[in-house]
C-alpha positions as CSV (number, residue, x, y, z in Angstrom):
1,M,-0.4,-0.6,-0.1
2,E,1.2,3.7,-1.0
3,N,2.6,6.2,1.4
4,E,-0.5,8.8,1.7
5,K,2.1,11.5,2.8
6,K,5.1,10.6,0.5
7,Y,5.2,12.7,-2.5
8,L,7.5,12.4,-5.6
9,I,8.3,15.7,-7.1
10,V,10.3,15.4,-10.9
11,G,12.1,17.7,-12.7
12,L,13.0,16.3,-16.5
13,G,16.5,17.5,-17.6
14,N,19.7,16.5,-19.2
15,A,22.4,15.9,-16.5
16,E,25.9,16.4,-18.6
17,Q,27.3,19.6,-18.1
18,Q,27.0,21.2,-21.3
19,Y,23.0,20.8,-20.5
20,A,23.1,23.0,-17.9
21,G,20.7,26.1,-17.7
22,T,19.4,25.0,-21.2
23,R,15.4,25.3,-21.8
24,H,15.1,22.0,-21.7
25,N,16.7,21.7,-18.5
26,Y,13.9,24.2,-16.9
27,G,12.3,21.3,-14.9
28,F,15.7,20.6,-13.3
29,E,15.7,23.9,-12.3
30,V,12.5,24.5,-10.4
31,A,13.5,20.7,-8.5
32,N,16.5,22.7,-7.5
33,A,14.4,25.8,-6.6
34,V,12.0,23.5,-4.7
35,A,15.0,22.2,-3.1
36,A,16.6,25.1,-1.9
37,E,13.0,26.4,-0.6
38,F,13.4,23.5,2.0
39,K,17.2,23.4,2.6
40,T,18.0,20.0,1.1
41,T,20.7,19.0,-1.4
42,F,20.7,16.5,-3.8
43,K,23.1,13.4,-3.7
44,S,23.6,11.0,-6.2
45,D,21.6,7.9,-6.6
46,R,20.5,5.4,-8.2
47,L,19.2,7.0,-12.2
48,A,18.9,10.0,-10.5
49,Y,20.0,12.7,-8.2
50,V,17.6,13.5,-4.9
51,A,16.6,15.3,-2.4
52,R,14.3,14.8,0.8
53,A,12.7,17.4,3.1
54,T,9.4,17.3,5.0
55,F,6.6,20.3,4.9
56,K,3.3,20.3,6.8
57,G,3.2,16.1,7.5
58,R,4.3,15.4,4.3
59,E,7.5,14.1,2.7
60,L,9.1,15.2,0.0
61,V,11.3,13.2,-2.3
62,I,13.0,15.5,-5.1
63,L,14.1,14.1,-8.2
64,M,16.0,14.9,-11.3
65,P,16.6,11.7,-13.2
66,T,20.2,11.5,-14.6
67,T,18.9,8.7,-17.5
68,Y,18.8,10.3,-20.9
69,M,15.5,13.0,-21.1
70,N,13.7,10.1,-23.1
71,L,14.9,7.2,-20.5
72,S,13.1,9.5,-17.7
73,G,10.5,6.5,-17.7
74,K,12.8,4.3,-15.7
75,A,14.2,6.8,-13.4
76,V,10.3,7.8,-12.3
77,K,9.5,4.1,-12.3
78,Y,11.8,2.8,-10.1
79,W,11.5,5.2,-7.8
80,L,7.8,5.4,-7.4
81,T,8.0,1.7,-6.3
82,E,11.3,2.3,-4.5
83,E,9.6,5.2,-1.9
84,N,5.2,3.1,-2.0
85,V,4.5,6.9,-3.9
86,A,1.1,6.5,-5.4
87,V,1.1,8.1,-9.1
88,D,-1.0,10.7,-8.3
89,H,1.1,12.3,-5.2
90,C,3.8,12.2,-8.3
91,L,4.6,15.4,-9.9
92,V,6.6,15.6,-13.5
93,I,7.7,19.1,-13.6
94,Y,9.4,19.6,-17.5
95,D,9.8,22.4,-20.4
96,D,6.7,22.9,-22.8
97,I,6.9,25.0,-26.2
98,D,3.3,25.3,-26.4
99,L,3.5,28.0,-23.6
100,P,4.7,31.2,-23.5
101,L,7.8,32.3,-21.2
102,G,6.6,33.3,-17.6
103,I,4.0,31.3,-17.3
104,F,3.0,27.7,-16.2
105,K,0.3,24.9,-16.4
106,M,-0.4,21.9,-13.9
107,K,-2.8,19.5,-15.3
108,P,-3.5,15.7,-13.3
109,K,-3.0,13.6,-16.4
110,G,-3.0,13.9,-20.7
111,G,-0.6,13.3,-23.4
112,G,3.4,13.8,-24.3
113,G,3.2,16.6,-26.1
114,T,6.0,16.8,-28.2
115,H,7.9,16.2,-25.1
116,N,10.3,13.3,-25.4
117,G,10.6,13.1,-21.2
118,I,7.1,13.2,-19.9
119,G,6.2,11.1,-23.5
120,N,8.8,8.9,-21.6
121,I,7.0,8.3,-18.6
122,I,3.6,7.8,-19.8
123,E,4.9,4.8,-22.2
124,T,6.9,3.3,-19.5
125,L,4.3,3.5,-16.7
126,E,1.6,3.1,-19.2
127,R,-0.8,5.6,-18.3
128,T,-1.6,9.1,-18.7
129,D,-3.0,9.9,-15.5
130,I,0.2,11.6,-14.2
131,P,-0.2,14.6,-12.5
132,R,2.2,17.2,-14.4
133,M,3.8,20.9,-14.3
134,R,4.3,22.1,-17.8
135,C,6.7,25.4,-18.2
136,G,6.4,27.3,-20.9
137,I,9.3,28.1,-22.7
138,G,7.7,29.5,-25.7
139,K,8.7,29.1,-29.1
140,S,10.7,31.1,-31.1
141,Y,13.0,29.9,-33.2
142,A,12.4,29.9,-37.4
143,Q,11.3,26.7,-38.9
144,G,14.3,23.6,-38.7
145,Y,15.4,25.0,-35.6
146,Q,13.7,23.8,-32.5
147,V,16.8,21.6,-31.6
148,D,18.8,24.5,-31.6
149,Y,16.0,26.8,-29.4
150,V,15.3,23.9,-27.0
151,L,18.8,23.0,-26.1
152,G,19.6,27.2,-26.2
153,R,20.2,29.6,-22.9
154,F,17.8,31.6,-21.8
155,S,18.3,35.6,-22.5
156,S,19.4,37.9,-19.5
157,D,15.6,39.2,-20.5
158,E,13.6,35.7,-20.4
159,L,15.7,35.1,-17.1
160,K,14.1,37.8,-15.5
161,L,10.7,36.1,-16.5
162,V,11.6,32.2,-15.5
163,D,13.4,33.4,-12.4
164,A,10.0,35.0,-11.6
165,C,8.2,31.7,-12.3
166,I,9.8,29.5,-11.2
167,K,9.5,30.8,-7.2
168,R,5.6,30.4,-7.8
169,A,6.1,26.3,-9.3
170,V,7.9,26.5,-5.7
171,S,4.6,27.2,-4.2
172,A,2.8,25.5,-6.8
173,V,4.3,22.4,-5.8
174,K,3.9,23.1,-2.0
175,S,0.6,23.8,-2.9
176,F,0.3,20.5,-4.7
177,V,1.5,18.2,-1.7
178,T,-1.2,19.8,1.0
179,V,-4.1,20.7,-0.9
180,G,-3.4,18.7,-3.7
181,M,-4.4,19.3,-7.7
182,Q,-7.3,20.2,-8.1
183,M,-7.4,23.6,-5.7
184,T,-3.5,24.2,-7.0
185,M,-4.9,24.4,-10.6
186,N,-7.4,27.2,-9.5
187,Q,-5.2,28.9,-8.2
188,F,-1.8,28.8,-10.4
189,N,-2.6,28.4,-13.1
190,T,-1.7,31.5,-15.3
191,K,-4.1,32.7,-18.6
192,E,-1.8,34.0,-21.2
193,S,-4.2,37.4,-20.3
194,E,-3.0,37.3,-16.8
195,L,0.8,37.2,-17.7
196,A,0.1,40.0,-20.3
197,K,-1.4,42.4,-17.6
198,T,1.3,40.9,-14.8
199,L,3.8,42.3,-17.4
200,E,2.3,45.7,-18.1
201,S,1.8,46.6,-14.9
202,G,5.9,45.6,-14.0
203,D,4.7,43.2,-10.7
204,G,5.7,40.1,-10.1
205,L,4.2,36.9,-10.7
206,E,4.8,35.9,-6.9
207,S,1.5,34.8,-5.6
């Protein structure tokens, strides 16, 4: 029987040093921020870097798979089993070109879209009802240059949006493990129109 007080928080990325700071490692950046929020550090373990924290009676296992992105499912499946975590207590965080930079959206299930990481997790677990947080990176690239764009780094102006978004994402993770997906979606899912208003007003994106 799964541990009802335990959660697996998974940030997706590529562990090799050359990918550090790239758009495709957005999930790692959020995972790092979650660990920093709880003043915990990652240790190298089987198939992943792993950090542990407690929050309001919940146990958090924060994961950054060290498999290649398109083999992320192997790490997630192993740690779900190892830690006895229910799939609905697993939150997968990853970059998404189909959302504008500066926003994220959470949902309890869905397909893999164009992202190889979540696609492999769905294929490996043989289910689509995997909670996820999609972090927008936009699609400001010319036709045929998607790979270069995704594996490129944010500009200094873009990083301002990313940093603000990551702060909100950390708050959303804390909400997810305490009040669940639906209430977290209601509070934290940002509409594009709301993002535009926020940017025009110059206010931060923190909630």
